[in-house]
TIMI-2910 file (N, C-alpha, C, CB; in pm, 1 decimal, decimal comma, always signed):
<rs>
+----------+----------+----------+----------+----------+----------+----------+----------+----------+----------+----------+----------+------+
!      n_x !      n_y !      n_z !     ca_x !     ca_y !     ca_z !      c_x !      c_y !      c_z !     cb_x !     cb_y !     cb_z ! resn !
+----------+----------+----------+----------+----------+----------+----------+----------+----------+----------+----------+----------+------+
!    +62,3 !   -119,9 !    +16,0 !    -40,2 !    -21,9 !     -1,2 !    +81,6 !   +137,4 !     -7,8 !   -176,4 !    -36,2 !   +157,4 !  Met !
!    +63,6 !   +236,6 !   -122,6 !   +169,1 !   +319,6 !    -66,2 !    +20,5 !   +425,8 !     -1,7 !   +313,0 !   +397,8 !   -206,3 !  Ile !
!   +101,5 !   +513,0 !    +75,5 !     +9,6 !   +621,5 !   +148,3 !    +63,0 !   +745,7 !   +141,7 !    -14,6 !   +596,8 !   +293,5 !  Ala !
!    -56,8 !   +809,1 !    +42,9 !     -5,9 !   +970,2 !    +59,8 !    -74,4 !  +1013,8 !   +232,8 !    -98,0 !  +1096,1 !   -101,3 !  Tyr !
!    +17,2 !  +1105,9 !   +232,5 !    -24,4 !  +1159,8 !   +392,5 !    -27,7 !  +1328,8 !   +387,5 !   +113,0 !  +1103,5 !   +526,1 !  Thr !
!   -203,0 !  +1319,8 !   +418,2 !   -201,5 !  +1492,6 !   +501,3 !   -171,5 !  +1496,6 !   +615,7 !   -330,3 !  +1575,1 !   +516,7 !  Leu !
!    -67,7 !  +1637,4 !   +614,9 !    -54,5 !  +1653,2 !   +756,5 !    -46,4 !  +1800,1 !   +776,5 !    +68,1 !  +1577,6 !   +815,6 !  Lys !
!   -107,5 !  +1843,3 !   +916,3 !   -159,5 !  +2007,1 !   +897,8 !     -4,7 !  +2039,5 !   +975,0 !   -349,8 !  +2075,9 !  +1003,1 !  Arg !
!    +55,4 !  +2142,1 !   +926,1 !   +161,6 !  +2227,6 !   +936,8 !   +166,9 !  +2308,1 !  +1049,3 !   +167,9 !  +2301,8 !   +834,9 !  Asp !
!   +250,3 !  +2368,6 !  +1107,1 !   +228,2 !  +2449,5 !  +1243,2 !   +163,2 !  +2600,6 !  +1188,7 !   +396,5 !  +2472,3 !  +1338,8 !  Asp !
!   +159,7 !  +2629,4 !  +1096,9 !   +114,3 !  +2736,2 !  +1020,2 !    -37,4 !  +2729,8 !  +1004,2 !   +183,3 !  +2736,9 !   +889,3 !  Asp !
!    -86,4 !  +2616,3 !  +1008,5 !   -228,6 !  +2559,8 !   +987,2 !   -305,0 !  +2514,2 !   +839,7 !   -311,1 !  +2665,0 !  +1042,1 !  Gly !
!   -158,5 !  +2520,7 !   +785,4 !   -142,0 !  +2514,4 !   +631,6 !   -139,2 !  +2313,5 !   +637,3 !    +46,0 !  +2622,5 !   +560,5 !  Gln !
!   -163,4 !  +2245,8 !   +519,9 !   -173,1 !  +2101,1 !   +489,0 !    -44,0 !  +2110,7 !   +382,4 !   -340,2 !  +2042,9 !   +420,8 !  Trp !
!    +21,2 !  +1977,5 !   +444,0 !   +123,1 !  +1934,9 !   +350,5 !    +82,5 !  +1827,4 !   +283,3 !   +244,9 !  +1906,7 !   +407,7 !  Ser !
!   +150,2 !  +1740,0 !   +134,5 !    +72,5 !  +1614,9 !   +141,6 !   +254,4 !  +1551,6 !   +112,7 !    -93,6 !  +1583,7 !     -0,1 !  Ile !
!   +250,0 !  +1388,4 !   +209,4 !   +343,1 !  +1339,5 !   +198,5 !   +362,2 !  +1182,4 !   +182,1 !   +390,9 !  +1389,0 !   +280,9 !  Arg !
!   +462,6 !  +1146,0 !   +108,1 !   +461,2 !  +1012,3 !    +77,5 !   +616,5 !   +977,7 !    +52,2 !   +362,9 !   +982,9 !    -47,5 !  Cys !
!   +583,7 !   +852,3 !   +155,2 !   +707,6 !   +770,7 !   +135,7 !   +880,1 !   +840,2 !   +225,8 !   +719,8 !   +771,4 !    -56,4 !  Met !
!   +814,0 !   +970,3 !   +314,3 !   +932,2 !  +1024,7 !   +373,0 !   +942,5 !  +1139,2 !   +297,9 !  +1056,9 !   +938,3 !   +371,3 !  Gly !
!   +877,4 !  +1189,0 !   +203,7 !   +908,2 !  +1316,8 !   +124,6 !   +760,2 !  +1405,0 !   +140,1 !   +953,4 !  +1276,4 !    -54,8 !  Ser !
!   +832,8 !  +1509,4 !   +157,8 !   +713,6 !  +1620,4 !   +109,0 !   +681,6 !  +1675,5 !    -25,4 !   +734,4 !  +1737,8 !   +171,5 !  Thr !
!   +545,6 !  +1593,8 !    -73,2 !   +546,9 !  +1685,2 !   -233,8 !   +439,8 !  +1794,4 !   -259,9 !   +517,4 !  +1577,7 !   -368,8 !  Leu !
!   +415,7 !  +1825,0 !   -175,4 !   +334,4 !  +2005,0 !   -141,7 !   +318,5 !  +2058,9 !    -38,5 !   +199,0 !  +2032,4 !   -169,5 !  Ala !
!   +343,5 !  +2179,2 !    -47,3 !   +305,4 !  +2189,1 !   +138,3 !   +245,8 !  +2348,0 !    +89,1 !   +490,7 !  +2184,2 !   +302,2 !  Ser !
!   +210,2 !  +2416,1 !   +245,5 !    +92,2 !  +2564,2 !   +208,0 !    -19,9 !  +2552,1 !   +149,0 !   +139,2 !  +2670,8 !   +113,5 !  Gly !
!   -114,5 !  +2456,2 !   +179,8 !   -205,7 !  +2428,0 !   +126,3 !   -323,4 !  +2422,8 !   +212,8 !   -178,1 !  +2332,1 !    +65,6 !  Leu !
!   -448,8 !  +2464,6 !   +157,6 !   -573,5 !  +2465,2 !   +216,6 !   -619,1 !  +2295,4 !   +234,8 !   -678,0 !  +2559,8 !   +116,6 !  Gln !
!   -662,5 !  +2258,7 !   +345,7 !   -753,9 !  +2126,0 !   +346,0 !   -823,3 !  +2084,0 !   +235,0 !   -854,1 !  +2132,6 !   +437,6 !  Leu !
!   -901,3 !  +2148,1 !   +166,9 !   -990,5 !  +2089,5 !    +62,6 !   -880,0 !  +2058,3 !    -87,5 !  -1133,3 !  +2218,3 !    +30,6 !  Asp !
!   -785,0 !  +2169,0 !    -90,9 !   -736,5 !  +2146,5 !   -220,0 !   -598,2 !  +2007,5 !   -163,7 !   -671,8 !  +2328,7 !   -302,6 !  Leu !
!   -572,1 !  +2006,1 !    -51,1 !   -426,5 !  +1899,3 !    -24,4 !   -518,9 !  +1829,8 !    -44,1 !   -316,9 !  +1873,7 !   +117,8 !  Ala !
!   -664,3 !  +1815,2 !    -19,3 !   -728,0 !  +1665,2 !    -38,8 !   -716,8 !  +1617,7 !   -183,1 !   -891,0 !  +1660,5 !     +0,6 !  Met !
!   -787,8 !  +1696,1 !   -288,6 !   -781,5 !  +1700,2 !   -416,3 !   -671,0 !  +1662,9 !   -480,3 !   -808,2 !  +1802,7 !   -450,2 !  Glu !
!   -542,0 !  +1689,2 !   -480,7 !   -422,4 !  +1695,0 !   -514,8 !   -375,9 !  +1559,3 !   -463,6 !   -354,4 !  +1816,8 !   -465,7 !  Gln !
!   -404,0 !  +1528,1 !   -320,7 !   -327,1 !  +1412,4 !   -304,0 !   -436,8 !  +1254,5 !   -311,8 !   -244,7 !  +1439,2 !   -145,7 !  Ala !
!   -547,5 !  +1324,8 !   -356,1 !   -630,2 !  +1214,0 !   -416,7 !   -589,4 !  +1197,3 !   -571,7 !   -793,3 !  +1249,1 !   -401,7 !  His !
!   -574,9 !  +1258,0 !   -630,9 !   -549,6 !  +1280,4 !   -742,2 !   -445,1 !  +1208,6 !   -808,1 !   -536,6 !  +1389,9 !   -745,5 !  Glu !
!   -289,0 !  +1223,6 !   -677,7 !   -192,2 !  +1157,7 !   -700,2 !   -201,0 !  +1010,4 !   -664,0 !    -99,2 !  +1219,0 !   -646,0 !  Met !
!   -287,5 !   +948,6 !   -546,5 !   -271,0 !   +829,4 !   -520,8 !   -354,4 !   +809,2 !   -625,1 !   -292,0 !   +775,0 !   -389,9 !  Ala !
!   -435,6 !   +872,8 !   -713,1 !   -513,4 !   +780,9 !   -830,8 !   -376,3 !   +773,8 !   -942,8 !   -686,8 !   +877,4 !   -913,7 !  Leu !
!   -365,7 !   +823,5 !   -979,8 !   -245,7 !   +840,2 !  -1044,7 !   -162,5 !   +726,2 !  -1078,5 !   -176,1 !   +919,1 !   -975,5 !  Thr !
!    -66,5 !   +731,1 !   -940,7 !    +24,9 !   +627,1 !   -862,5 !    -50,8 !   +491,2 !   -892,8 !    +37,5 !   +659,8 !   -683,4 !  Lys !
!   -163,6 !   +461,0 !   -870,3 !   -244,6 !   +322,9 !   -876,8 !   -251,4 !   +300,9 !  -1012,4 !   -395,4 !   +320,2 !   -812,1 !  His !
!   -278,7 !   +397,9 !  -1136,9 !   -324,4 !   +324,5 !  -1264,7 !   -213,1 !   +319,0 !  -1319,4 !   -429,8 !   +383,3 !  -1356,7 !  Met !
!    -87,6 !   +378,3 !  -1304,1 !    +86,2 !   +369,3 !  -1323,1 !   +112,1 !   +247,2 !  -1264,0 !   +187,6 !   +493,0 !  -1243,5 !  Asp !
!   +132,9 !   +181,6 !  -1169,8 !   +201,8 !   +109,4 !  -1100,8 !    +99,7 !    -35,1 !  -1067,5 !   +252,0 !   +200,9 !   -978,7 !  Ser !
!    -53,8 !    -12,6 !  -1040,8 !   -166,9 !   -139,3 !   -993,7 !   -125,8 !   -152,4 !   -874,9 !   -169,2 !   -293,8 !  -1070,2 !  Gly !
!    -47,0 !    -90,2 !   -803,6 !    -29,0 !   -123,3 !   -651,6 !   -176,0 !    -58,9 !   -568,5 !   +133,7 !    -38,0 !   -588,6 !  Arg !
!   -188,4 !    -77,1 !   -463,3 !   -321,4 !    -30,2 !   -401,8 !   -236,5 !   +110,4 !   -327,6 !   -412,9 !   -167,5 !   -274,8 !  Pro !
!   -297,9 !   +228,2 !   -344,1 !   -299,0 !   +350,9 !   -273,5 !   -369,4 !   +364,8 !   -179,0 !   -323,4 !   +441,5 !   -334,7 !  Thr !
!   -336,1 !   +468,5 !    -51,4 !   -460,6 !   +536,2 !    -29,3 !   -400,6 !   +679,5 !     +2,5 !   -557,9 !   +466,3 !    +93,7 !  Cys !
!   -508,6 !   +735,8 !    +58,7 !   -472,8 !   +932,5 !   +110,4 !   -565,5 !   +899,2 !   +277,9 !   -604,3 !  +1125,0 !    -50,2 !  Val !
!   -437,5 !   +960,8 !   +374,8 !   -490,6 !   +947,3 !   +492,0 !   -451,9 !  +1087,7 !   +569,9 !   -439,6 !   +813,4 !   +556,9 !  Glu !
!   -567,7 !  +1151,2 !   +657,7 !   -545,8 !  +1293,4 !   +702,2 !   -498,0 !  +1253,0 !   +856,4 !   -697,4 !  +1403,3 !   +688,9 !  Val !
!   -383,5 !  +1327,0 !   +864,6 !   -360,0 !  +1324,2 !  +1011,8 !   -403,8 !  +1455,0 !  +1075,6 !   -209,6 !  +1298,2 !  +1043,9 !  Leu !
!   -424,6 !  +1414,2 !  +1186,6 !   -499,6 !  +1509,4 !  +1302,5 !   -459,1 !  +1477,0 !  +1409,7 !   -645,4 !  +1506,8 !  +1318,8 !  Arg !
!   -458,0 !  +1588,4 !  +1498,7 !   -401,5 !  +1547,7 !  +1643,1 !   -511,9 !  +1463,0 !  +1732,2 !   -359,9 !  +1692,7 !  +1730,9 !  Ala !
!   -603,7 !  +1440,8 !  +1715,3 !   -660,0 !  +1311,1 !  +1789,4 !   -707,4 !  +1160,3 !  +1691,3 !   -805,5 !  +1371,7 !  +1870,8 !  Lys !
!   -709,2 !  +1214,5 !  +1553,8 !   -750,0 !  +1116,8 !  +1525,3 !   -724,2 !  +1062,7 !  +1315,2 !   -897,9 !  +1144,8 !  +1595,1 !  Ala !
!   -696,4 !   +951,9 !  +1287,8 !   -619,7 !   +984,5 !  +1169,0 !   -772,1 !   +930,3 !  +1083,4 !   -439,9 !   +888,5 !  +1143,1 !  Asp !
!   -788,8 !  +1027,4 !   +984,7 !   -903,7 !   +975,1 !   +888,3 !   -821,1 !   +916,2 !   +718,2 !  -1032,3 !  +1137,5 !   +860,8 !  Ile !
!   -897,0 !   +831,0 !   +762,9 !   -866,2 !   +714,2 !   +608,2 !   -945,5 !   +787,0 !   +496,9 !   -947,1 !   +517,0 !   +621,4 !  His !
!   -877,9 !   +866,5 !   +387,5 !  -1007,0 !   +917,7 !   +332,4 !  -1014,8 !   +854,6 !   +199,3 !  -1016,1 !  +1078,4 !   +323,3 !  Ala !
!   -927,5 !   +767,4 !   +154,7 !   -981,7 !   +698,5 !    +27,3 !   -898,5 !   +603,1 !    -17,8 !  -1004,8 !   +787,0 !    -84,1 !  Ser !
!   -912,7 !   +465,7 !    -47,7 !   -835,8 !   +383,3 !    -75,9 !   -883,2 !   +357,9 !   -236,9 !   -839,7 !   +270,1 !    +29,4 !  Asp !
!   -760,2 !   +338,8 !   -310,5 !   -768,0 !   +339,9 !   -479,5 !   -814,2 !   +218,0 !   -518,8 !   -627,1 !   +362,6 !   -560,0 !  Glu !
!   -742,0 !   +134,3 !   -423,5 !   -743,9 !     -4,1 !   -420,4 !   -860,5 !    -71,7 !   -402,3 !   -668,5 !    -44,3 !   -335,2 !  Ala !
!   -975,0 !     -8,0 !   -455,5 !  -1087,2 !    -59,2 !   -435,5 !  -1154,5 !    +15,6 !   -550,5 !  -1140,1 !    -45,7 !   -293,0 !  Gln !
!  -1243,6 !    -34,8 !   -622,3 !  -1302,7 !     +8,7 !   -767,6 !  -1423,8 !   +131,4 !   -752,5 !  -1378,5 !   -140,6 !   -846,8 !  Pro !
!  -1447,3 !   +154,0 !   -562,9 !  -1553,4 !   +202,3 !   -575,9 !  -1468,4 !   +315,6 !   -407,8 !  -1715,6 !    +70,9 !   -580,2 !  Asp !
!  -1414,3 !   +424,9 !   -414,1 !  -1319,1 !   +440,2 !   -289,6 !  -1429,5 !   +519,7 !   -206,1 !  -1155,1 !   +532,4 !   -318,0 !  Pro !
!  -1420,1 !   +494,8 !   -122,2 !  -1487,7 !   +539,0 !    +11,2 !  -1447,1 !   +641,8 !   +103,3 !  -1491,9 !   +440,8 !    +88,0 !  Arg !
!  -1522,0 !   +743,2 !   +184,3 !  -1427,7 !   +808,9 !   +249,8 !  -1445,1 !   +718,4 !   +404,0 !  -1458,3 !   +986,5 !   +246,6 !  Trp !
!  -1347,0 !   +711,8 !   +486,9 !  -1352,4 !   +617,6 !   +615,4 !  -1295,2 !   +684,7 !   +738,0 !  -1269,0 !   +481,1 !   +592,7 !  Arg !
!  -1278,8 !   +694,6 !   +843,2 !  -1226,9 !   +720,4 !   +937,6 !  -1191,8 !   +602,8 !  +1042,3 !  -1296,9 !   +810,9 !   +975,4 !  Ser !
!  -1090,8 !   +630,2 !  +1113,6 !  -1027,6 !   +542,9 !  +1169,7 !   -998,4 !   +588,0 !  +1326,8 !   -912,8 !   +517,1 !  +1085,1 !  Ala !
!   -977,8 !   +559,7 !  +1405,2 !   -952,4 !   +623,7 !  +1578,9 !   -817,0 !   +599,9 !  +1578,2 !  -1035,0 !   +535,7 !  +1731,9 !  Ala !
!   -709,3 !   +702,2 !  +1610,5 !   -556,9 !   +672,1 !  +1646,2 !   -504,8 !   +616,9 !  +1717,3 !   -497,5 !   +737,1 !  +1668,0 !  Ala !
+----------+----------+----------+----------+----------+----------+----------+----------+----------+----------+----------+----------+------+
</rs>
């Protein structure tokens, strides 16, 4: 599973990270989620490997989407 992680920065903006690298930063949450979903879908289509988008918050993680499934669904999970 290749995870694209959204993490809130100290300034309140969001970063997109994958495998230890920051791919984008200084984004509003909605734009960060949209871009991360596009990156995950592209990676899944190119590699065939399952991907997901996760949002990290202080109290819980949200598993935003899973590209391994034909119909991605929004899910949440406790930290």
